[in-house]
Structure formats: C-alpha cells, structure tokens
C-alpha positions as YAML, in Angstrom:
chain: A
units: angstrom
residues:
- id: 1
  name: UNK
  ca: [30.60, 2.28, -20.19]
- id: 2
  name: UNK
  ca: [27.86, 2.73, -22.57]
- id: 3
  name: UNK
  ca: [27.77, 3.38, -26.03]
- id: 4
  name: UNK
  ca: [28.03, 7.30, -27.07]
- id: 5
  name: UNK
  ca: [25.11, 8.30, -28.86]
- id: 6
  name: UNK
  ca: [24.68, 10.08, -32.05]
- id: 7
  name: UNK
  ca: [23.31, 13.08, -30.14]
- id: 8
  name: UNK
  ca: [26.43, 13.19, -27.77]
- id: 9
  name: UNK
  ca: [28.82, 13.17, -30.94]
- id: 10
  name: UNK
  ca: [27.10, 15.55, -33.23]
- id: 11
  name: UNK
  ca: [28.21, 18.88, -31.53]
- id: 12
  name: UNK
  ca: [31.93, 17.89, -31.21]
- id: 13
  name: UNK
  ca: [31.71, 16.65, -34.77]
- id: 14
  name: UNK
  ca: [30.28, 19.99, -35.73]
- id: 15
  name: UNK
  ca: [32.67, 22.01, -33.95]
- id: 16
  name: UNK
  ca: [35.83, 21.41, -36.34]
- id: 17
  name: UNK
  ca: [33.47, 22.08, -39.50]
- id: 18
  name: UNK
  ca: [32.13, 25.20, -38.19]
- id: 19
  name: UNK
  ca: [35.83, 26.32, -37.22]
- id: 20
  name: UNK
  ca: [36.82, 25.64, -40.68]
- id: 21
  name: UNK
  ca: [34.08, 27.51, -42.59]
- id: 22
  name: UNK
  ca: [34.72, 30.47, -40.31]
- id: 23
  name: UNK
  ca: [38.50, 30.10, -41.37]
- id: 24
  name: UNK
  ca: [37.72, 29.59, -45.08]
- id: 25
  name: UNK
  ca: [35.16, 32.92, -44.58]
- id: 26
  name: UNK
  ca: [37.76, 35.10, -43.45]
- id: 27
  name: UNK
  ca: [40.44, 33.97, -45.92]
- id: 28
  name: UNK
  ca: [37.84, 34.76, -48.70]
- id: 29
  name: UNK
  ca: [37.13, 38.11, -47.02]
- id: 30
  name: UNK
  ca: [40.92, 39.13, -46.42]
- id: 31
  name: UNK
  ca: [41.76, 37.90, -50.31]
- id: 32
  name: UNK
  ca: [38.71, 39.78, -51.55]
- id: 33
  name: UNK
  ca: [40.27, 43.02, -49.66]
- id: 34
  name: UNK
  ca: [43.63, 42.68, -51.18]
- id: 35
  name: UNK
  ca: [42.55, 41.88, -54.62]
- id: 36
  name: UNK
  ca: [40.11, 44.82, -54.72]
- id: 37
  name: UNK
  ca: [43.26, 47.26, -53.37]
- id: 38
  name: UNK
  ca: [45.50, 45.67, -55.85]
- id: 39
  name: UNK
  ca: [43.31, 45.00, -59.07]
- id: 40
  name: UNK
  ca: [40.45, 47.40, -58.73]
- id: 41
  name: UNK
  ca: [36.84, 46.36, -59.33]
- id: 42
  name: UNK
  ca: [37.24, 44.98, -63.12]
- id: 43
  name: UNK
  ca: [40.24, 42.45, -61.93]
- id: 44
  name: UNK
  ca: [38.63, 41.21, -58.82]
- id: 45
  name: UNK
  ca: [36.78, 38.43, -60.03]
- id: 46
  name: UNK
  ca: [35.22, 35.71, -57.65]
- id: 47
  name: UNK
  ca: [37.39, 33.36, -59.24]
- id: 48
  name: UNK
  ca: [40.50, 35.56, -58.64]
- id: 49
  name: UNK
  ca: [39.47, 35.84, -55.19]
- id: 50
  name: UNK
  ca: [39.10, 32.21, -54.54]
- id: 51
  name: UNK
  ca: [42.53, 31.34, -56.03]
- id: 52
  name: UNK
  ca: [44.47, 33.83, -53.73]
- id: 53
  name: UNK
  ca: [42.52, 32.48, -51.05]
- id: 54
  name: UNK
  ca: [43.18, 28.83, -51.59]
- id: 55
  name: UNK
  ca: [39.69, 27.73, -51.99]
- id: 56
  name: UNK
  ca: [37.56, 26.53, -54.93]
- id: 57
  name: UNK
  ca: [35.63, 29.05, -56.74]
- id: 58
  name: UNK
  ca: [32.48, 26.66, -55.63]
- id: 59
  name: UNK
  ca: [33.39, 27.10, -51.72]
- id: 60
  name: UNK
  ca: [33.63, 30.89, -52.31]
- id: 61
  name: UNK
  ca: [30.00, 31.04, -53.76]
- id: 62
  name: UNK
  ca: [28.85, 28.95, -51.10]
- id: 63
  name: UNK
  ca: [29.74, 31.37, -48.68]
- id: 64
  name: UNK
  ca: [29.04, 34.63, -50.73]
- id: 65
  name: UNK
  ca: [26.56, 33.82, -53.79]
- id: 66
  name: UNK
  ca: [27.60, 36.74, -55.68]
- id: 67
  name: UNK
  ca: [30.26, 39.11, -56.29]
- id: 68
  name: UNK
  ca: [28.45, 41.99, -54.65]
- id: 69
  name: UNK
  ca: [27.86, 39.89, -51.56]
- id: 70
  name: UNK
  ca: [31.54, 38.79, -51.34]
- id: 71
  name: UNK
  ca: [33.18, 42.52, -51.79]
- id: 72
  name: UNK
  ca: [30.66, 44.56, -49.67]
- id: 73
  name: UNK
  ca: [31.16, 41.88, -46.60]
- id: 74
  name: UNK
  ca: [35.00, 41.92, -47.24]
- id: 75
  name: UNK
  ca: [35.20, 45.82, -46.87]
- id: 76
  name: UNK
  ca: [32.86, 45.78, -43.99]
- id: 77
  name: UNK
  ca: [34.92, 42.98, -42.21]
- id: 78
  name: UNK
  ca: [38.15, 44.69, -42.62]
- id: 79
  name: UNK
  ca: [36.44, 48.31, -41.37]
- id: 80
  name: UNK
  ca: [35.17, 46.32, -38.25]
- id: 81
  name: UNK
  ca: [38.58, 45.14, -38.03]
- id: 82
  name: UNK
  ca: [40.18, 48.59, -38.19]
- id: 83
  name: UNK
  ca: [37.75, 50.06, -35.93]
- id: 84
  name: UNK
  ca: [39.00, 47.24, -33.04]
- id: 85
  name: UNK
  ca: [42.62, 48.03, -34.00]
- id: 86
  name: UNK
  ca: [41.95, 51.67, -33.69]
- id: 87
  name: UNK
  ca: [40.33, 51.01, -30.00]
- id: 88
  name: UNK
  ca: [43.15, 48.94, -28.94]
- id: 89
  name: UNK
  ca: [45.90, 51.40, -29.58]
- id: 90
  name: UNK
  ca: [44.57, 53.19, -26.56]
- id: 91
  name: UNK
  ca: [43.31, 50.54, -24.06]
- id: 92
  name: UNK
  ca: [44.15, 53.19, -21.03]
- id: 93
  name: UNK
  ca: [42.40, 56.08, -22.80]
- id: 94
  name: UNK
  ca: [44.17, 58.71, -24.48]
- id: 95
  name: UNK
  ca: [45.06, 60.96, -21.69]
- id: 96
  name: UNK
  ca: [44.34, 63.96, -23.62]
- id: 97
  name: UNK
  ca: [46.80, 63.22, -26.40]
- id: 98
  name: UNK
  ca: [44.83, 64.29, -29.67]
- id: 99
  name: UNK
  ca: [47.94, 64.48, -31.61]
- id: 100
  name: UNK
  ca: [48.11, 60.61, -31.47]
- id: 101
  name: UNK
  ca: [44.56, 60.32, -32.24]
- id: 102
  name: UNK
  ca: [44.56, 62.35, -35.07]
- id: 103
  name: UNK
  ca: [47.57, 60.41, -36.40]
- id: 104
  name: UNK
  ca: [45.84, 57.06, -35.49]
- id: 105
  name: UNK
  ca: [42.60, 58.48, -37.47]
- id: 106
  name: UNK
  ca: [44.49, 59.47, -40.54]
- id: 107
  name: UNK
  ca: [45.89, 56.06, -40.73]
- id: 108
  name: UNK
  ca: [42.59, 54.55, -41.26]
- id: 109
  name: UNK
  ca: [42.55, 56.31, -44.44]
- id: 110
  name: UNK
  ca: [46.23, 55.45, -45.83]
- id: 111
  name: UNK
  ca: [46.13, 51.75, -45.69]
- id: 112
  name: UNK
  ca: [44.77, 49.09, -48.03]
- id: 113
  name: UNK
  ca: [41.57, 49.32, -46.60]
- id: 114
  name: UNK
  ca: [40.84, 52.72, -47.51]
- id: 115
  name: UNK
  ca: [42.06, 51.81, -51.34]
- id: 116
  name: UNK
  ca: [39.75, 48.79, -51.56]
- id: 117
  name: UNK
  ca: [36.77, 50.72, -50.45]
- id: 118
  name: UNK
  ca: [37.63, 53.61, -53.00]
- id: 119
  name: UNK
  ca: [37.71, 51.01, -55.66]
- id: 120
  name: UNK
  ca: [34.15, 49.59, -54.41]
- id: 121
  name: UNK
  ca: [32.95, 53.34, -54.21]
- id: 122
  name: UNK
  ca: [34.11, 53.96, -58.13]
- id: 123
  name: UNK
  ca: [32.32, 50.57, -58.99]
- id: 124
  name: UNK
  ca: [29.08, 51.55, -57.10]
- id: 125
  name: UNK
  ca: [28.68, 54.52, -58.97]
- id: 126
  name: UNK
  ca: [28.42, 52.43, -62.26]
- id: 127
  name: UNK
  ca: [26.89, 49.27, -60.96]
- id: 128
  name: UNK
  ca: [23.22, 49.88, -60.05]
- id: 129
  name: UNK
  ca: [22.98, 46.46, -58.15]
- id: 130
  name: UNK
  ca: [26.14, 47.41, -55.87]
- id: 131
  name: UNK
  ca: [25.38, 51.14, -55.17]
- id: 132
  name: UNK
  ca: [22.41, 50.66, -52.50]
- id: 133
  name: UNK
  ca: [24.79, 47.92, -50.72]
- id: 134
  name: UNK
  ca: [27.90, 50.24, -50.84]
- id: 135
  name: UNK
  ca: [25.79, 53.83, -49.95]
- id: 136
  name: UNK
  ca: [24.56, 51.74, -46.63]
- id: 137
  name: UNK
  ca: [27.90, 50.17, -45.79]
- id: 138
  name: UNK
  ca: [29.69, 53.56, -46.35]
- id: 139
  name: UNK
  ca: [26.88, 55.26, -43.89]
- id: 140
  name: UNK
  ca: [27.26, 52.65, -41.33]
- id: 141
  name: UNK
  ca: [31.27, 52.55, -41.34]
- id: 142
  name: UNK
  ca: [31.06, 56.45, -41.40]
- id: 143
  name: UNK
  ca: [28.67, 56.72, -38.18]
- id: 144
  name: UNK
  ca: [31.27, 53.91, -36.21]
- id: 145
  name: UNK
  ca: [33.96, 56.09, -37.03]
- id: 146
  name: UNK
  ca: [32.56, 59.02, -36.22]
- id: 147
  name: UNK
  ca: [31.71, 57.50, -32.59]
- id: 148
  name: UNK
  ca: [35.22, 56.39, -31.95]
- id: 149
  name: UNK
  ca: [36.54, 59.67, -33.09]
- id: 150
  name: UNK
  ca: [34.51, 61.56, -30.60]
- id: 151
  name: UNK
  ca: [35.05, 58.87, -27.92]
- id: 152
  name: UNK
  ca: [39.04, 59.13, -28.49]
- id: 153
  name: UNK
  ca: [38.93, 62.90, -28.74]
- id: 154
  name: UNK
  ca: [36.93, 63.68, -25.38]
- id: 155
  name: UNK
  ca: [34.88, 65.58, -27.62]
- id: 156
  name: UNK
  ca: [31.50, 67.09, -26.24]
- id: 157
  name: UNK
  ca: [29.23, 67.29, -28.90]
- id: 158
  name: UNK
  ca: [26.57, 69.13, -27.19]
- id: 159
  name: UNK
  ca: [28.44, 72.26, -27.76]
- id: 160
  name: UNK
  ca: [27.70, 74.26, -30.76]
- id: 161
  name: UNK
  ca: [30.26, 73.44, -33.66]
- id: 162
  name: UNK
  ca: [32.06, 70.48, -32.32]
- id: 163
  name: UNK
  ca: [30.03, 67.95, -34.31]
- id: 164
  name: UNK
  ca: [31.15, 69.43, -37.47]
- id: 165
  name: UNK
  ca: [34.69, 69.95, -36.18]
- id: 166
  name: UNK
  ca: [35.15, 66.20, -35.55]
- id: 167
  name: UNK
  ca: [33.65, 65.46, -38.98]
- id: 168
  name: UNK
  ca: [35.90, 67.95, -40.64]
- id: 169
  name: UNK
  ca: [38.69, 66.06, -39.31]
- id: 170
  name: UNK
  ca: [37.41, 62.77, -40.96]
- id: 171
  name: UNK
  ca: [36.79, 64.61, -43.98]
- id: 172
  name: UNK
  ca: [40.58, 65.99, -44.04]
- id: 173
  name: UNK
  ca: [41.76, 62.51, -43.11]
- id: 174
  name: UNK
  ca: [39.71, 60.93, -46.28]
- id: 175
  name: UNK
  ca: [41.41, 63.76, -48.44]
- id: 176
  name: UNK
  ca: [44.56, 62.80, -47.05]
- id: 177
  name: UNK
  ca: [43.96, 59.22, -48.32]
- id: 178
  name: UNK
  ca: [43.07, 60.31, -51.70]
- id: 179
  name: UNK
  ca: [46.47, 62.38, -51.96]
- id: 180
  name: UNK
  ca: [48.53, 59.19, -50.75]
- id: 181
  name: UNK
  ca: [47.18, 57.01, -53.26]
- id: 182
  name: UNK
  ca: [49.40, 58.20, -56.39]
- id: 183
  name: UNK
  ca: [52.33, 59.33, -54.29]
- id: 184
  name: UNK
  ca: [54.06, 58.73, -50.71]
- id: 185
  name: UNK
  ca: [52.61, 61.77, -48.96]
- id: 186
  name: UNK
  ca: [54.14, 60.80, -45.55]
- id: 187
  name: UNK
  ca: [56.10, 64.18, -45.10]
- id: 188
  name: UNK
  ca: [53.14, 66.45, -45.92]
- id: 189
  name: UNK
  ca: [50.88, 64.28, -43.96]
- id: 190
  name: UNK
  ca: [52.65, 64.70, -40.90]
- id: 191
  name: UNK
  ca: [52.50, 68.25, -40.98]
- id: 192
  name: UNK
  ca: [48.89, 68.44, -41.61]
- id: 193
  name: UNK
  ca: [48.23, 65.98, -38.60]
- id: 194
  name: UNK
  ca: [50.25, 68.41, -36.27]
- id: 195
  name: UNK
  ca: [48.31, 71.29, -37.37]
- id: 196
  name: UNK
  ca: [45.00, 69.49, -37.18]
- id: 197
  name: UNK
  ca: [45.78, 68.54, -33.70]
- id: 198
  name: UNK
  ca: [46.61, 72.11, -32.56]
- id: 199
  name: UNK
  ca: [43.58, 73.41, -34.16]
- id: 200
  name: UNK
  ca: [41.57, 70.45, -32.39]
- id: 201
  name: UNK
  ca: [43.05, 71.44, -28.75]
- id: 202
  name: UNK
  ca: [41.86, 74.78, -29.28]
- id: 203
  name: UNK
  ca: [38.37, 74.02, -30.58]
- id: 204
  name: UNK
  ca: [37.83, 71.18, -28.02]
- id: 205
  name: UNK
  ca: [39.07, 72.74, -24.96]
...
C-alpha cells in the first residue's frame, strides 16, 4: 500500500477545522444576540460576547473584525433562523388557518430577536458607522418577512389593498412586540390576534 500524499490528506484535515470555525462563529452570533437582548448596545462589547461564547477576544475578532460586523451579522443570523422556523411551522401548508399564521407572525416580534434588533436600531440612530448597515439589514429582513406572510396567508397582492393589509399586519405585530417589552402583554395580545385574524379573513377572501 502506497504512502498517502499530502494532497490526499489536506481535505480530510481541513474539514474538522472548518467545522470548528463554523461552530465558533455560530456561538459568537448566538451570544451576541443574547447579550444585546439582555444588556443593550452599551453593555454588549466584543469582550463580553466572547466570554459568553467561551472563546477568546482574538478568536471573536478573527471572525468579526469590528463590533458593528458582529452585531449586524448576529441579528441577521437569528432573523434567518426565525424565518426558517416560521416556514417549518406549516410544512403541509396552513389549510386556510389564518389565525395560526397571524399568531406565528406576532411571535416573531415578541421574542429575544426583536428585543435585540430594537437595541440595534436605537444604537444605529446615534452611531453613524452602524446606521447604514442596520438600515439595509432591516429592509432585507422586512422584505423576507413580508414574502413569508403573503405566502402563508395565501394573499393575492395583485388585488388592490392586499399588500397594504399584509404590511399593516406586520406593523401591528411590531407594535405588539414593543408593548410586550415592559410588561407581559399576553392576554391583550391574544385578543388582538383573534381580531386581526377575523379582519384578514374578510379582507383576503
């Protein structure tokens, strides 16, 4: 049996290193979102995030050279994860159950992702370097959420007013998310979700 060449060994050797790098990156992103949700922008430094993720500050900066890189990537990462999770809630389609769709969309705005994103938006209003990144990110996430909502609701946007109706739902969901930041707004939110589902049934039929 001949000797294994270096060329033969490299791919196998590289794969575990790439896996470790991806795992480290994911830990940093998840830690960044958790820190932002819990401590806000001022309390979420790269060092704090690195410590929470269990990696060195140098490793964190290897993946994300600046603080802005880290936090915009973190919110984008979790937004994508939530979009995937939202789609997965209805693998067989919604079968016309718009109440469940409205409730799922509202849930997008009442979890740690929304809280983290809110801190990022507030920081971007004062940080010139951060603002264009967050503005672009918000536009992209907003478009994706709107597409998912249209698909799950079975909405026909070629009809007048339908696009605005779906956007109004998402704006309402964001408002419910804001209301939930200070107090547990579950009871009122459930009533609002039921009413919006009924309104959508009438508007989209």
